[in-house]
KOLLO-844037 format. One record per residue (C-alpha): x, y, z. Coordinates in steps of 0.5 Angstrom, whole numbers. Layout:
SITE     px     py     pz
SITE      X      Y      Z
...
***
This chain:
SITE     px     py     pz
SITE      0      0      0
SITE      3      7     -2
SITE      3     13      2
SITE     -3     16     -2
SITE     -7     10     -1
SITE     -6     10      7
SITE     -8     17      8
SITE    -15     16      4
SITE    -16      9      8
SITE    -14     13     15
SITE    -19     19     12
SITE    -25     14     11
SITE    -24     11     18
SITE    -24     17     21
SITE    -30     19     18
SITE    -34     12     19
SITE    -32     13     27
SITE    -35     20     27
SITE    -41     18     23
SITE    -42     12     28
SITE    -41     16     34
SITE    -46     21     32
SITE    -51     16     32
SITE    -50     14     39
SITE    -50     21     42
SITE    -57     22     43
SITE    -57     25     50
SITE    -62     30     52
SITE    -64     34     58
SITE    -71     33     61
SITE    -73     38     67
SITE    -79     37     71
SITE    -80     44     74
SITE    -73     46     77
SITE    -71     38     77
SITE    -67     36     71
SITE    -63     30     69
SITE    -60     26     63
SITE    -64     21     58
SITE    -60     17     53
SITE    -66     14     50
SITE    -72     18     47
SITE    -79     16     49
SITE    -86     18     51
SITE    -87     20     58
SITE    -94     18     61
SITE   -100     23     59
SITE   -100     28     64
SITE    -93     28     66
SITE    -90     35     65
SITE    -83     35     63
SITE    -79     40     58
SITE    -74     36     54
SITE    -68     40     52
SITE    -62     38     47
SITE    -56     36     51
SITE    -52     42     51
SITE    -58     46     54
SITE    -56     51     60
SITE    -60     55     64
SITE    -60     62     64
SITE    -56     67     70
SITE    -61     68     75
SITE    -65     61     74
SITE    -65     56     79
SITE    -65     48     77
SITE    -62     42     80
SITE    -59     36     77
SITE    -62     29     80
SITE    -59     24     76
SITE    -62     17     76
SITE    -61     10     72
SITE    -67      7     69
SITE    -73     10     65
SITE    -78     15     69
SITE    -78     22     71
SITE    -78     26     78
SITE    -84     28     81
SITE    -82     33     86
SITE    -77     29     90
SITE    -80     22     88
SITE    -77     18     82
SITE    -83     15     79
SITE    -81      9     74
SITE    -85      7     68
***
């Protein structure tokens, strides 16, 4: 394999890796009131549950007060209680 072929192969490999990594990076920030957490899947919340779904790079504005409460599994925070579904 000559140098040019190696460069092309390396560039293609990097492109494939970047494409695949973007497919798995589907995290979101979900907030219920002032409590926020990360989710790594997209799913429908039960009817009546009031949540706001933001992109993973979302940040609250100066003067706003939110708290992070991470929790494994599928569910949502209702005040201080985790409700799985």
